[in-house]
C-alpha positions as a Markdown table, in Angstrom:
| # | Residue | x | y | z |
|---|---|---|---|---|
| 1 | Met | -42.5 | 101.9 | -4.9 |
| 2 | Ala | -44.3 | 98.6 | -5.9 |
| 3 | Gly | -41.3 | 97.4 | -7.7 |
| 4 | Ser | -38.8 | 97.9 | -4.7 |
| 5 | Leu | -41.4 | 96.2 | -2.3 |
| 6 | Asn | -41.7 | 93.1 | -4.9 |
| 7 | Gln | -37.7 | 93.2 | -4.9 |
| 8 | Ala | -37.4 | 93.3 | -1.1 |
| 9 | Arg | -40.0 | 90.3 | -0.8 |
| 10 | Asp | -38.0 | 88.2 | -3.5 |
| 11 | Asp | -34.5 | 88.9 | -1.7 |
| 12 | Ala | -36.3 | 87.9 | 1.7 |
| 13 | Ala | -37.5 | 84.6 | 0.0 |
| 14 | Ala | -34.2 | 83.8 | -1.6 |
| 15 | Ala | -32.7 | 84.6 | 2.0 |
| 16 | Arg | -35.1 | 82.2 | 3.8 |
| 17 | Ser | -34.3 | 79.4 | 1.0 |
| 18 | Leu | -30.6 | 79.9 | 1.6 |
| 19 | Leu | -31.0 | 79.5 | 5.5 |
| 20 | Glu | -33.2 | 76.4 | 4.9 |
| 21 | Ser | -30.5 | 74.8 | 3.0 |
| 22 | Gly | -27.9 | 75.6 | 5.8 |
| 23 | Gln | -26.2 | 78.5 | 4.1 |
| 24 | Asp | -25.7 | 81.8 | 5.7 |
| 25 | Pro | -27.3 | 84.6 | 3.1 |
| 26 | Ile | -24.9 | 87.2 | 4.1 |
| 27 | Asn | -21.9 | 85.0 | 3.2 |
| 28 | Ala | -23.5 | 84.1 | -0.2 |
| 29 | Arg | -24.1 | 87.7 | -1.0 |
| 30 | Asp | -20.6 | 88.6 | -0.1 |
| 31 | Ala | -19.2 | 85.4 | -2.3 |
| 32 | Ala | -21.5 | 86.8 | -5.2 |
| 33 | Leu | -20.1 | 90.4 | -4.9 |
| 34 | Ala | -16.6 | 89.0 | -4.8 |
| 35 | Gly | -17.1 | 87.0 | -7.7 |
| 36 | Glu | -18.5 | 90.1 | -9.6 |
| 37 | Arg | -15.5 | 92.0 | -8.6 |
| 38 | Glu | -13.0 | 89.5 | -9.9 |
| 39 | Ser | -14.8 | 89.0 | -13.0 |
| 40 | Lys | -14.7 | 92.9 | -13.5 |
| 41 | Ala | -11.0 | 93.0 | -12.8 |
| 42 | Ala | -10.2 | 90.1 | -14.8 |
| 43 | Ser | -12.0 | 91.6 | -17.9 |
| 44 | Lys | -10.5 | 95.0 | -17.1 |
| 45 | Ala | -7.0 | 93.3 | -17.0 |
| 46 | Ala | -7.6 | 91.4 | -20.3 |
| 47 | Ala | -8.7 | 94.6 | -21.9 |
| 48 | Lys | -5.4 | 96.5 | -20.5 |
| 49 | Ala | -3.4 | 93.7 | -21.8 |
| 50 | Glu | -5.1 | 94.0 | -25.2 |
| 51 | Ala | -4.6 | 97.6 | -25.4 |
| 52 | Leu | -0.7 | 97.2 | -24.4 |
| 53 | Thr | 1.0 | 97.0 | -27.6 |
| 54 | Leu | 4.6 | 96.0 | -27.8 |
| 55 | Ala | 5.3 | 99.5 | -29.2 |
| 56 | Arg | 3.6 | 101.0 | -26.0 |
| 57 | Ala | 5.2 | 98.8 | -23.8 |
| 58 | Ala | 8.9 | 99.6 | -25.2 |
| 59 | Arg | 8.1 | 103.3 | -25.1 |
| 60 | Ala | 7.0 | 103.3 | -21.5 |
| 61 | Tyr | 10.1 | 101.4 | -20.5 |
| 62 | His | 12.2 | 103.7 | -22.5 |
| 63 | Glu | 10.6 | 106.8 | -20.6 |
| 64 | Lys | 11.1 | 105.4 | -17.2 |
| 65 | Leu | 14.4 | 103.6 | -17.5 |
| 66 | Val | 16.4 | 104.6 | -20.5 |
| 67 | Glu | 15.6 | 108.2 | -21.1 |
| 68 | Pro | 17.0 | 109.3 | -17.6 |
| 69 | His | 20.4 | 107.9 | -19.0 |
| 70 | Pro | 23.0 | 110.5 | -19.2 |
| 71 | Ser | 23.9 | 110.1 | -22.9 |
| 72 | Val | 21.2 | 111.5 | -25.1 |
| 73 | Lys | 22.3 | 109.7 | -27.9 |
| 74 | Tyr | 22.3 | 106.4 | -26.4 |
| 75 | Ala | 18.6 | 106.9 | -25.2 |
| 76 | Ala | 17.7 | 107.9 | -28.7 |
| 77 | Thr | 19.3 | 105.1 | -30.4 |
| 78 | Trp | 17.9 | 102.7 | -27.6 |
| 79 | Ile | 14.3 | 103.1 | -28.9 |
| 80 | Ser | 15.0 | 103.9 | -32.5 |
| 81 | Ser | 16.8 | 100.5 | -32.8 |
| 82 | Leu | 13.4 | 98.9 | -31.8 |
| 83 | Glu | 11.2 | 101.1 | -33.8 |
| 84 | Ser | 13.5 | 100.5 | -36.9 |
| 85 | His | 14.0 | 96.6 | -36.9 |
| 86 | Ile | 10.7 | 95.3 | -35.5 |
| 87 | Pro | 8.2 | 95.1 | -38.3 |
| 88 | Ala | 5.0 | 97.1 | -37.7 |
| 89 | Lys | 2.6 | 94.0 | -37.7 |
| 90 | Val | 4.7 | 92.9 | -34.4 |
| 91 | Trp | 5.5 | 96.1 | -33.2 |
| 92 | His | 1.8 | 97.1 | -32.8 |
| 93 | Lys | 0.8 | 93.8 | -31.7 |
| 94 | Ser | -0.6 | 93.2 | -28.3 |
| 95 | Ile | 2.7 | 92.4 | -26.1 |
| 96 | Ala | 0.8 | 89.4 | -24.7 |
| 97 | Asp | 0.2 | 88.1 | -28.2 |
| 98 | Val | 4.0 | 88.4 | -29.5 |
| 99 | Glu | 5.5 | 84.9 | -29.8 |
| 100 | Ala | 9.0 | 83.7 | -29.7 |
| 101 | Ser | 8.9 | 82.2 | -33.1 |
| 102 | Glu | 8.1 | 85.5 | -34.7 |
| 103 | Leu | 10.7 | 87.3 | -32.8 |
| 104 | Leu | 13.1 | 84.6 | -33.8 |
| 105 | Asp | 12.4 | 85.0 | -37.6 |
| 106 | Ile | 12.7 | 88.7 | -37.3 |
| 107 | Leu | 16.0 | 88.6 | -35.5 |
| 108 | Leu | 17.5 | 85.8 | -37.6 |
| 109 | Asp | 17.2 | 88.0 | -40.7 |
| 110 | Leu | 18.7 | 90.8 | -38.9 |
| 111 | Tyr | 21.7 | 88.7 | -37.6 |
| 112 | Ala | 22.5 | 87.9 | -41.3 |
| 113 | Ala | 22.7 | 91.5 | -42.0 |
| 114 | Ile | 23.7 | 93.3 | -39.1 |
| 115 | Pro | 24.7 | 90.9 | -36.1 |
| 116 | Glu | 25.8 | 93.6 | -33.6 |
| 117 | Thr | 22.3 | 95.6 | -34.1 |
| 118 | Ala | 20.3 | 92.2 | -33.8 |
| 119 | Ser | 22.1 | 91.5 | -30.7 |
| 120 | Arg | 21.3 | 94.9 | -29.0 |
| 121 | Val | 17.7 | 94.7 | -30.4 |
| 122 | Arg | 17.3 | 91.2 | -28.6 |
| 123 | Gln | 18.7 | 92.3 | -25.6 |
| 124 | Arg | 16.3 | 95.5 | -25.5 |
| 125 | Leu | 13.4 | 93.4 | -26.4 |
| 126 | Glu | 14.2 | 91.2 | -23.4 |
| 127 | Leu | 14.3 | 94.0 | -21.0 |
| 128 | Val | 10.7 | 95.4 | -22.2 |
| 129 | Phe | 9.2 | 91.7 | -21.7 |
| 130 | Asp | 11.1 | 91.4 | -18.4 |
| 131 | Asp | 9.3 | 94.7 | -17.3 |
| 132 | Ala | 5.9 | 93.5 | -18.7 |
| 133 | Leu | 6.5 | 90.1 | -16.9 |
| 134 | Leu | 7.1 | 92.0 | -13.6 |
| 135 | Arg | 3.9 | 94.0 | -14.0 |
| 136 | Gly | 1.8 | 91.1 | -15.0 |
| 137 | Thr | 1.2 | 92.0 | -18.4 |
| 138 | Val | 2.6 | 88.8 | -20.0 |
| 139 | Thr | 3.4 | 85.3 | -18.8 |
| 140 | Thr | 6.6 | 84.5 | -20.6 |
| 141 | Asn | 9.6 | 86.5 | -22.1 |
| 142 | Pro | 9.8 | 85.5 | -25.6 |
| 143 | Ala | 13.1 | 87.4 | -26.1 |
| 144 | Ala | 14.6 | 85.5 | -23.3 |
| 145 | Val | 13.5 | 82.2 | -24.8 |
| 146 | Ile | 15.2 | 82.8 | -28.2 |
| 147 | Arg | 18.5 | 83.9 | -26.6 |
| 148 | Arg | 19.9 | 80.5 | -27.0 |
| 149 | Asn | 19.2 | 80.0 | -30.7 |
| 150 | Leu | 20.6 | 83.5 | -31.4 |
| 151 | Thr | 23.6 | 82.9 | -29.5 |
| 152 | Lys | 24.4 | 79.8 | -31.8 |
| 153 | Val | 23.7 | 81.8 | -35.0 |
| 154 | Ser | 26.0 | 84.5 | -33.7 |
| 155 | Lys | 28.9 | 81.9 | -32.9 |
| 156 | Arg | 28.6 | 80.8 | -36.6 |
| 157 | Gln | 29.0 | 84.1 | -38.1 |
| 158 | Lys | 32.1 | 84.1 | -40.0 |
| 159 | Val | 34.8 | 86.5 | -38.7 |
| 160 | Gln | 37.0 | 88.2 | -41.5 |
| 161 | His | 40.4 | 88.9 | -40.6 |
| 162 | Tyr | 42.5 | 91.3 | -42.5 |
| 163 | Arg | 46.2 | 91.1 | -43.3 |
| 164 | Ser | 48.4 | 92.8 | -41.1 |
| 165 | Leu | 50.8 | 95.7 | -42.5 |
| 166 | Pro | 54.2 | 94.3 | -43.5 |
| 167 | His | 56.8 | 95.9 | -40.9 |
| 168 | Ala | 58.8 | 97.1 | -43.8 |
| 169 | Asp | 56.0 | 99.0 | -45.3 |
| 170 | Ala | 54.9 | 100.9 | -42.0 |
| 171 | Pro | 57.1 | 104.0 | -42.5 |
| 172 | Ala | 55.6 | 104.6 | -46.0 |
| 173 | Phe | 52.0 | 104.1 | -44.6 |
| 174 | Phe | 52.5 | 106.7 | -41.7 |
| 175 | Glu | 54.0 | 109.2 | -44.1 |
| 176 | Ala | 50.9 | 108.8 | -46.2 |
| 177 | Leu | 48.6 | 109.0 | -43.3 |
| 178 | Ala | 50.1 | 112.3 | -42.0 |
| 179 | Ala | 50.0 | 113.8 | -45.5 |
| 180 | Gln | 46.3 | 112.8 | -45.7 |
| 181 | Arg | 45.7 | 114.8 | -42.4 |
| 182 | Ala | 47.6 | 117.6 | -43.4 |
| 183 | Asp | 45.5 | 117.9 | -46.6 |
| 184 | Arg | 42.4 | 117.9 | -44.5 |
| 185 | Gly | 43.7 | 120.6 | -42.2 |
| 186 | Ala | 44.6 | 118.4 | -39.1 |
| 187 | Arg | 47.9 | 118.7 | -37.5 |
| 188 | Pro | 49.9 | 115.8 | -38.0 |
| 189 | Glu | 50.6 | 114.1 | -34.6 |
| 190 | Ala | 54.1 | 113.1 | -33.9 |
| 191 | Pro | 54.8 | 110.1 | -31.7 |
| 192 | Asp | 55.3 | 111.1 | -28.1 |
| 193 | Asp | 58.7 | 109.6 | -27.4 |
| 194 | His | 58.3 | 109.7 | -23.7 |
| 195 | Arg | 55.0 | 108.0 | -23.8 |
| 196 | Ile | 56.4 | 105.3 | -25.9 |
| 197 | Ala | 59.4 | 104.8 | -23.6 |
| 198 | Asn | 57.2 | 104.4 | -20.7 |
| 199 | Arg | 55.2 | 101.4 | -21.9 |
């Protein structure tokens, strides 16, 4: 009881000194409480951002928006492409700490090996970071930042064209194809004359 009485006297003295300096003690108390709430909220948000890794953010996005997709195969390949091609040190890093330069390095290597997969991985990362940006977990989208650099790389990819089949060799090719299908047990398909005529 003596402790609470001493605390009340101290509070009253502090309130009197605030009044003497021209401040309202109630407003000062409310401002102090608001500051404490903001500080707690900021530290809670920082802890949440620290706990939210790229992997968790991608899986959460996948669960909400990709899994409901009608194609089960598409939904499965969507997340597995990220899990397979993003190194563990980046995949398990806090999403707020993932930098554009490290994503660029990862995707440049992937573009050299499998350009189409690299393009899809970058697009999927961009969606995950957009979702995190919308939720206030990150302040920028590093996957969007590197889009232009990767577009330049993909345009430099050398396209390999194959020779066309000479017209004179076409009948022999189709006979060989039909024989190959027959060997596998498939019924050889004859060209549909009416379908060809209607073209």
